[in-house]
C-alpha positions, 0 to 999 in steps of 0.5 A, spaced: 217 632 178 210 634 175 207 640 179 200 642 178 198 650 179 191 649 176 186 655 176 179 654 177 173 659 175 166 657 178 160 660 176 153 658 179 147 660 176 139 659 177 134 659 172 128 663 174 122 663 169 126 665 162 132 668 165 138 666 168 141 669 174 148 669 177 148 666 184 156 666 185 162 666 182 169 664 185 176 664 182 181 659 186 187 655 184 191 649 187 194 654 192 189 659 194 181 658 196 176 663 194 170 665 199 164 669 196 158 671 199 152 666 196 145 666 197 143 659 201 136 658 203 135 666 202 140 667 207 147 670 205 152 665 207 160 665 206 162 659 201 169 657 200 171 653 194 178 650 193 181 645 189 181 637 190 188 635 192 185 628 191 183 630 184 190 633 182 194 627 186 190 622 181 192 626 175 199 627 177 199 619 178 196 618 171 201 623 168 207 619 172 205 612 169 205 615 162 212 618 162 217 614 159 222 610 163 228 614 165 224 621 164 222 626 169 217 631 167 219 638 170 215 645 171 218 652 171 216 656 176 213 663 175 218 668 173 216 672 179 217 666 184 223 666 189 226 659 190 231 658 195 237 653 193 236 646 195 243 643 197 243 635 199 248 633 205 252 627 203 252 622 209 258 618 211 258 611 211 
C-alpha cells in the first residue's frame, strides 16, 4: 500500500507597476484544506484550497504500475499517529 500525505503551499501574487503584492497564502495537505480571506473583485472573500484526490489517485496508480511484481510499497505513519490494530475474521466454508 502506498499512502500520500502531501503538503502544499500556495502563494498568490499580483504585479502592480514594478511591485509584486501578495494576495493570499494557503498551506494545505491531502487531509486538511485551508481557508483564508483573499481580495476577490475588491471584496474580501473566503477562499478554500484543498488537494485534488484525482491527481493523488493518478499518482498512486502510476507508482503502483511501476512497482516490480510481488512487491508491495508501504508507508510509515508519523510517530505521533495512533493506529488501532486491525484483525481479519476467518470465514468458515
